[in-house]
N, C-alpha and C positions, 0 to 999 in steps of 0.2 A: 692549488691544483686548478688548471684552467677548465672552465665550463663551456660547453657548446650545446645550447638548448634550442636554438632557432630551428633546427631541423629535427629535433626530437632526440638526437644522440646526446650523450652526456659523459662527462668525466667528473661528476659530482662525487663527493665523499659519502660514506655511509650515513653520516649525521645529516648532511644536506638532503639526501634522498628521504630520510625519515621525516624531514620537516614538510615534505610535499603531502598535502591532504586531498589531492584531486586524483581519483582513480583513473580517470581518462588520460590525464597527463602522463602518469606512469605507464599506462598501456601503450601510448604512442612512443614513449621513450624506449620501451621494450621492443616494439616493432622495428625501430630504427637502429637499435644497438647491434653491433657485429662482434664485439669482443666478448669472449666467454665469461671472463670475470665481471665485466660490466653488466652483462645480462643476469648473472647470478645475483649481483647486488640489487638490481632493479626488481627482480622477482621476489627477493627477500623483503624489500621495502613494500612491495605490493601486497604480499601475504600479511605483513604486519598491519598495513592500513585496513585491509579487509577484516582482519581479526578485531581491530579497534572499532570498526563500524558494527560488526556483529555484536560485540560486547555492549555497545551503546544501545543497539536495538533490543537486546535482551533486558537491559536496564529499563528502557522505556516501556517494554512489554510488561515487565514486572510491576512497574508503577501503575500502568493502566489497569492491570488485573486487580491490583489492590484497591484502586478506586472503584472498580466494578463491584468488588466484594462489599465495600463500605456502602454502596448504594443498594445492596440487598440482592445481588446476583446469586450468591450462594444459597439464598433462601427461595429462589425462584421468582424474585421481584422483577419489575420492569426497569430497564436501565433508563437513565436520563436521556440518552441519545434516542432510544425508541420512543419515549414520550415526545421529544422534540420533533421527530420525524412524523409521528402520528398526528401532530397538530399543525404540521407545515402546510403552507399553500403550495401545492405541487405544480403551479403554473400551467403547463400544457396538459397535465394529466389530472383530472379531478379525482378527489378521493372517493372511494366506493363506500357506500353506506352499509357495509357488512358489520355485524355485531362482532366484537372481539371474541375469538375462540378461546376456550379455556384449556390451558395446558393439561396434559395427562398427569395422573398422580405421580408418575416417575420423572416428570420433566425437571423438577427442582434438583433431584439427586443426579440426574444425567448432566445438568449444567454444572453442578459442583464438581463432579468427577472430571468433566472436561477441563475446567479451570485448573484443577490440581495437576493434571497430566499434560497440559498443553505447553510444552517447552518450545516447540517450534510453531504451533498453530493455536492462537487464542480461541477460546470457546465463544460461540455466538450467544447472544442474549436469548433468554427464554423465548420460544417460538410463539409470537403473537401474529397470527397469519395476516391480519389486515395491515399491520405495520410493515411486515416483510414485503407484502405485495405493493404497498405504496412506495417503499424504497426502490423496489424493482421498477415500478412505473416511472419513478423520478429518473432513474438511470437511463431507462429507455427513451424518455422524452429529451433528456439532455444530449444524448448521443445520436438521436434520430437523423440529423443531417450528415453524419459521418459515414463515408463509404467503407464497407468492409466490417461494419458493426451491426450485429443483430442480437440484442440482449433478450434472452428468453428465460434465463435462470441465473443463479449465482455460482454456477459451476462451469459447464462446458463453454458457455458464451464468453468466458474470460480466458480461455486456455492459451491463446496466442499473444496475450498482452495488449492487443490492439484496443480492446474495450476500455482498459484502464487508461491508456494513453488518450483516447478520445474524451473520456470523462474529465481528465485533468486538463486537456487542451481547451475544453469548452470554457473553463474558468480562467485559464492562463494561456491565451492564444499566441502570445509572443514568446513563450518559453522554448518552443521547438517547432519544426516544420512537420506537420502531420503527414503531408503527402509523400514524404520520403520514407515512411515506416514500412518495414517488411514483415508480413505475418509469419514468414518462415524463420524469423529470428526472435523467438519469444523471450529469450533471456535478455536481450538488449531492450526489448519493449518493456518488460517488467522493470528493469533497472531504471529506464528513462522515466517511466510513470511514477515509480515510488520515490526516486530522488527528487523529481520536480515537485511532487506533492509535499515532500518533507521540507524542501527549501522555500517554497513559496506559500504553502498553506499551513506549515507547521505540523503536518500530519506525520506521526512516527511510522517508520517502515515496518509495520507489524508482520508483513509477509516477506519471504526471502525468495529471490529469483531462482537461485539454484535448487531450492526445494520444489518450487512450482514446476520447473521444466522436467523434473523427474517423475511427476505425476501424470497419469493418463488424462485426468481431469482434476482441476483444483477442488479442494474440499469446500463445499458451499458455506460451511460455518466460518471458515477462514476469510473467504471473500466477503461474506455478509458483514462480519465484524469489521473488516478493513473499510468497507464502504460506509458503515455507520460512523467510524472514526473520521473519515474524510469529510463526510457531511457535517459532523459536529464542528470540525475545524473551519469549514466554510461559513457556518452560522456565526462562529465567534468572530470571524473577520468581516462579517456583514455582507458576504457575497451571496448568501442564501437568506431570504426573508422568511420568517415564521410568524404565525399568528401569536398574539399576546397570550401568555399563560394565564390561566384562571387563578 
């Protein structure tokens, strides 16, 4: 069967469509297809691809949660990521000399319950306020030059996806053109940020764009956990320098 892919239209077989692993390519083909049967096949291939990606995210999420449990998360311990952030040189934002606050007696049980029930949203690490604030300060410092970004928290400040894109773009400026982003297209912004971070930083897409756009504001625990993971991946790649561990 003859294929015509230069304009986005296609006469590919079902098997050939299934071999395409780029969601953007399939979306362009769907936009340009005019034949009903052709569109039906492309939509089916797109659904299968999205399901495959969701399954992979769930697998990565489960592996990450298991790692957190092994590090003592279920007992209310501090994650390795939190320790790394707490010891980091925050460059433009000096660390505050606040004493670590002690979690409430119920913090450990709350964290355990969150891990057990978080099928769509991973639980945040036990709340150590100075570490959380330093991570927030780090995000603010890294995105300060970006227009349209004003990070004040781990919830509403991220709801249009622009802050995620700015943070990723700071470390991978050639990945996409920041100036073309539209704050009124949050789904596209989330997808761009998460896919770029996964491709270039090796950061698993712990958050789902479709879930986020349905929320009035993102759950701060979800955002906090994702930023921790992104930070950890940057450290592993040597893109963020931390002080030597004792």
